[in-house]
C-alpha positions in Angstrom: -26.6 -23.5 -13.7 -30.2 -22.9 -12.8 -31.4 -24.7 -9.7 -33.5 -27.8 -10.5 -37.2 -27.6 -9.8 -38.1 -28.9 -6.4 -40.4 -32.0 -6.6 -42.9 -33.3 -4.1 -40.7 -36.4 -3.6 -37.8 -34.1 -2.6 -40.0 -32.4 0.1 -41.2 -35.8 1.3 -37.7 -37.3 1.5 -36.4 -34.2 3.5 -39.2 -34.7 6.1 -39.4 -38.4 6.2 -43.0 -38.4 5.0 -44.8 -40.1 2.2 -45.4 -38.2 -1.1 -49.1 -38.7 -0.5 -49.0 -36.8 2.7 -47.1 -33.9 1.2 -49.5 -33.9 -1.8 -52.5 -33.8 0.4 -51.2 -30.8 2.3 -50.5 -29.0 -1.0 -54.0 -29.8 -2.2 -55.7 -28.7 1.0 -56.8 -32.2 2.0 -55.6 -32.0 5.7 -58.5 -33.5 7.5 -56.6 -36.6 8.6 -53.2 -35.0 9.0 -52.0 -33.5 12.3 -51.5 -29.8 12.6 -47.8 -30.3 13.4 -47.3 -32.3 10.2 -49.1 -29.7 8.2 -46.9 -27.0 9.6 -43.7 -29.0 8.9 -44.7 -29.5 5.3 -45.7 -25.9 4.8 -42.4 -24.7 6.2 -40.4 -27.1 4.0 -42.3 -26.0 1.0 -41.5 -22.4 1.7 -37.9 -23.0 2.5 -37.3 -25.0 -0.7 -39.2 -22.6 -2.9 -41.5 -25.3 -4.2 -43.7 -24.1 -7.0 -47.0 -25.9 -7.2 -48.8 -26.9 -10.3 -51.8 -24.7 -9.9 -53.8 -26.3 -12.6 -53.4 -29.7 -10.9 -54.3 -28.2 -7.5 -57.5 -26.6 -8.9 -58.6 -29.7 -10.8 -58.0 -31.9 -7.8 -60.3 -29.9 -5.5 -64.1 -30.3 -5.4 -64.3 -26.5 -5.6 -61.9 -25.3 -8.4 -62.7 -21.6 -8.0 -62.8 -21.3 -11.8 -65.6 -19.4 -13.5 -65.7 -19.8 -17.2 -67.1 -17.3 -19.7 -68.0 -18.5 -23.2 -69.0 -15.9 -25.8 -70.6 -16.8 -29.2 -68.2 -15.6 -31.9 -71.1 -14.8 -34.2 -70.1 -13.9 -37.8 -71.6 -10.4 -37.3 -68.5 -9.6 -35.1 -66.2 -10.4 -38.1 -63.6 -12.1 -35.8 -63.6 -9.3 -33.3 -66.2 -10.4 -30.7 -64.0 -9.4 -27.7 -63.8 -5.9 -29.0 -67.6 -5.5 -28.9 -68.6 -2.8 -26.4 -71.2 -5.0 -24.5 -68.8 -7.9 -24.4 -65.8 -5.8 -23.3 -67.8 -4.1 -20.5 -69.2 -7.4 -19.3 -65.8 -9.1 -19.1 -64.3 -6.1 -17.4 -67.0 -6.1 -14.7 -66.8 -9.9 -14.3 -63.0 -9.7 -13.9 -63.4 -7.2 -11.0 -66.1 -9.4 -9.4 -64.2 -12.7 -9.6 -61.0 -11.1 -8.3 -62.9 -9.6 -5.4 -64.5 -13.0 -4.6 -61.2 -15.0 -5.0 -62.1 -16.8 -8.2 -60.2 -17.4 -11.4 -61.7 -16.3 -14.8 -61.3 -18.3 -18.0 -62.6 -16.9 -21.3 -63.4 -18.8 -24.5 -65.0 -17.7 -27.8 -66.6 -20.2 -30.1 -69.6 -20.8 -32.4 -69.7 -24.5 -31.6 -71.9 -25.4 -28.6 -70.1 -28.8 -28.3 -66.9 -26.9 -27.3 -68.7 -25.4 -24.3 -69.4 -28.8 -22.8 -65.7 -29.9 -23.3 -64.4 -26.6 -22.0 -66.4 -26.7 -18.8 -65.7 -30.4 -18.0 -62.0 -30.2 -18.7 -61.5 -27.5 -16.1 -63.9 -28.8 -13.4 -65.5 -25.3 -13.2 -67.6 -23.9 -10.4 -69.8 -22.3 -13.0 -70.3 -20.9 -16.5 -71.4 -17.6 -17.9 -72.7 -17.7 -21.5 -73.2 -14.9 -23.9 -74.9 -14.8 -27.3 -76.1 -18.3 -27.9 -79.7 -19.3 -28.7 -82.5 -21.1 -26.8 -81.8 -24.6 -28.2 -78.2 -24.3 -27.2 -79.0 -23.5 -23.6 -81.6 -26.4 -23.5 -79.0 -28.8 -24.7 -76.4 -27.6 -22.2 -78.9 -27.9 -19.4 -79.5 -31.5 -20.3 -75.9 -32.5 -20.8 -73.9 -30.6 -18.1 -73.9 -30.8 -14.3 -72.1 -27.5 -14.0 -74.3 -24.5 -13.0 -74.5 -21.7 -15.6 -75.8 -18.2 -16.0 -77.0 -16.7 -19.3 -76.5 -13.1 -20.3 -79.6 -11.9 -22.1 -81.0 -15.2 -23.3 -84.5 -15.1 -24.8 -87.0 -17.9 -24.0 -90.3 -18.2 -22.1 -89.2 -20.5 -19.3 -85.8 -21.8 -18.0 -84.8 -24.1 -15.3 -81.5 -25.4 -13.8 -79.8 -22.1 -15.0 -80.3 -18.4 -14.6 -81.2 -15.9 -17.3 -79.9 -12.4 -16.5 -81.6 -9.9 -18.6 -82.1 -6.1 -18.7 -85.5 -4.5 -19.2 -85.2 -4.2 -23.0 -88.7 -2.8 -23.4 -88.2 -0.1 -20.8 -84.9 0.8 -22.5 -86.6 1.4 -25.8 -89.5 3.2 -24.0 -87.1 5.6 -22.3 -85.5 6.4 -25.7 -88.9 7.0 -27.4 -90.1 9.1 -24.4 -87.1 11.3 -24.5 -87.3 11.9 -28.3 -91.0 12.8 -27.8 -90.1 15.2 -25.0 -87.5 16.9 -27.2 -90.1 17.6 -29.8 -89.5 14.9 -32.5 -92.4 13.9 -34.7 -90.7 11.2 -36.9 -88.0 8.8 -35.9 -86.0 5.9 -37.4 -85.2 2.6 -35.5 -82.3 0.5 -36.8 -81.6 -3.1 -36.0 -80.3 -6.2 -37.8 -83.4 -8.1 -36.8 -86.9 -7.7 -35.5 -87.1 -10.6 -33.0 -86.3 -11.3 -29.3 -84.7 -8.5 -27.3 -84.3 -6.1 -30.3 -88.0 -6.4 -31.0 -88.7 -5.5 -27.3 -86.5 -2.5 -27.6 -88.2 -1.3 -30.8 -91.7 -2.0 -29.5 -90.9 0.0 -26.3 -89.7 2.9 -28.4 -92.8 2.9 -30.7 -95.1 2.8 -27.7 -93.5 5.8 -26.0 -93.0 7.8 -29.2 -96.7 7.5 -30.3 -98.4 9.3 -31.8 -95.2 10.2 -33.5 -94.3 8.1 -36.6 -91.6 5.4 -36.4 -89.8 4.0 -39.5 -87.9 0.6 -38.9 -84.9 -0.4 -41.0 -83.6 -4.0 -40.8 -79.9 -3.5 -41.5 -77.2 -6.0 -42.6 -75.0 -7.4 -39.8 -71.7 -6.9 -41.6 -69.9 -3.6 -42.0 -69.7 -3.7 -45.8 -73.3 -4.7 -46.1 -74.4 -1.8 -43.9 -72.4 0.7 -45.8 -74.1 -0.4 -49.1 -77.4 -0.3 -47.3 -77.0 3.2 -46.0 -75.8 4.4 -49.4 -78.9 3.0 -51.0 -81.1 4.5 -48.3 -79.5 7.9 -47.9 -81.6 9.7 -50.4 -84.8 8.1 -48.9 -83.7 9.2 -45.5 -83.4 12.9 -46.5 -87.0 12.7 -47.9 -88.6 11.1 -44.9 -88.2 14.2 -42.6 -86.7 12.0 -39.9 -85.1 14.0 -37.1 -84.2 11.2 -34.6 -82.6 7.8 -34.8 -82.8 5.0 -32.2 -80.3 2.2 -32.7 -80.7 -1.0 -30.7 -77.1 -0.9 -29.7 -74.3 1.7 -29.3 -72.3 -0.2 -31.9 -75.0 0.4 -34.6 -75.6 3.9 -33.4 -72.0 4.9 -33.7 -71.6 3.0 -36.9 -74.5 4.9 -38.5 -73.3 8.2 -37.0 -69.9 7.8 -38.6 -71.6 7.1 -42.0 -73.8 10.2 -41.6 -70.9 12.5 -40.6 -69.0 11.2 -43.7 -71.9 12.5 -45.8 -71.8 15.9 -44.1 -74.7 15.4 -41.7 -74.2 17.3 -38.5 -75.1 15.5 -35.2 -77.2 16.7 -33.4 -78.0 19.8 -35.5 -79.3 17.9 -38.6 -80.1 14.5 -37.0 -80.1 13.2 -33.4 -79.2 9.7 -32.3 -79.7 7.5 -29.3 -78.0 4.2 -28.7 -78.3 1.4 -26.1 -75.6 -0.1 -23.8 -73.6 2.8 -22.6 -70.3 1.4 -23.9 -67.0 3.2 -23.5 -67.1 4.1 -27.1 -70.4 6.0 -26.6 -68.7 8.2 -24.0 -65.7 8.9 -26.2 -67.4 9.6 -29.6 -67.8 13.1 -31.0 -70.4 14.0 -30.2 -70.8 11.8 -27.1 -73.7 9.5 -27.6 -77.0 9.7 -25.7 -77.7 6.1 -24.7 -79.6 3.7 -22.5 -77.3 2.6 -19.7 -77.1 -1.0 -18.4 -75.1 -1.7 -15.3 -72.4 -4.3 -16.1 -71.2 -4.4 -12.5 -74.7 -5.1 -11.2 -75.1 -7.9 -13.7 -71.6 -9.4 -12.9 -72.4 -9.3 -9.1 -75.7 -11.1 -9.7 -74.1 -13.7 -12.0 -71.5 -14.7 -9.5 -74.1 -14.8 -6.6 -76.4 -17.0 -8.7 -73.6 -19.4 -9.6 -72.7 -19.7 -5.9 -76.3 -20.3 -4.9 -76.8 -23.0 -7.6 -73.5 -24.7 -6.7 -74.4 -24.7 -3.0 -77.9 -26.0 -3.5 -79.6 -22.8 -2.4 -82.8 -21.4 -3.9 -82.4 -19.0 -6.8 -84.5 -17.1 -9.4 -84.3 -18.4 -12.9 -85.0 -15.0 -14.5 -83.6 -11.8 -13.1 -84.5 -8.5 -14.8 -82.1 -5.6 -14.3 -83.0 -1.9 -14.6 -81.8 0.5 -17.2 -81.6 4.3 -17.4 -81.2 7.1 -19.9 -77.9 8.8 -20.2 -78.2 12.2 -21.9 -75.2 13.4 -23.9 -74.4 15.6 -26.9 -76.0 13.5 -29.7 -79.4 14.8 -28.7 -80.9 18.2 -27.9 -84.3 20.0 -27.8 -85.6 20.9 -31.3 
């Protein structure tokens, strides 16, 4: 028969101590317990093979060492938000950083902001990292939660009690437009599912750098089926516009459009050239590999954890941090 699980009361009885004393040692509350007693308890725990309830230990501490990440499961992801290139690279970098710093990472996807409050409170988290929600959501969380949180790429004029970690969206678009201009392009297409917030900044940066070249802007549907229909309807128009370069506001849309074009016999980069934004893993593995604007997921993860620690410990912190981007040249572009 399997050996019965060792309980706190069993350890206490073996040592002639109260269960409260043993529990306090397990939970790290040893300020009023002698070093000798702490050692005896630890040795007995090791000898008996006691397995602690880690959830209980973490929740009982003032500092749980849990960092939560909540990602907005927006309908545009069609139930596959954790497969998105930006989200995947962000989570991978955060996982490395929290492991290095001795934290635990908990991940949740939801479209309901109310679940964020319950999630954070339930686990007594040290801090939260939020991705993909809108300004009113962050304002509500700020007013209803005591837990420190960091936002990835929020878009609002002012923020307080939390940190907004953004990349230089305008400069990313500018670098793409500047590069197309250098390659000799005279007419380019920008594709995005909206023309507001950070996507607008990316497109505006592109147009500024690409001038006096002409820029056409397409607002594309945010679902796969919708985009396919849109591209089919626009395909003939595209061929008549004499466009030679395409800037997509994300690698996801760049690769999606490239796949459609290749299916119609368009050769990349011979017939049309494409630049994306994010530098996701998929951009490196596509054929041809995608020229893109790189954002450093590890730099952002490091900044996020540092800011959470500063907020938690009552230190000064910047409420808005802008991280740099750079152009990565690959095979989807070339000199005309």
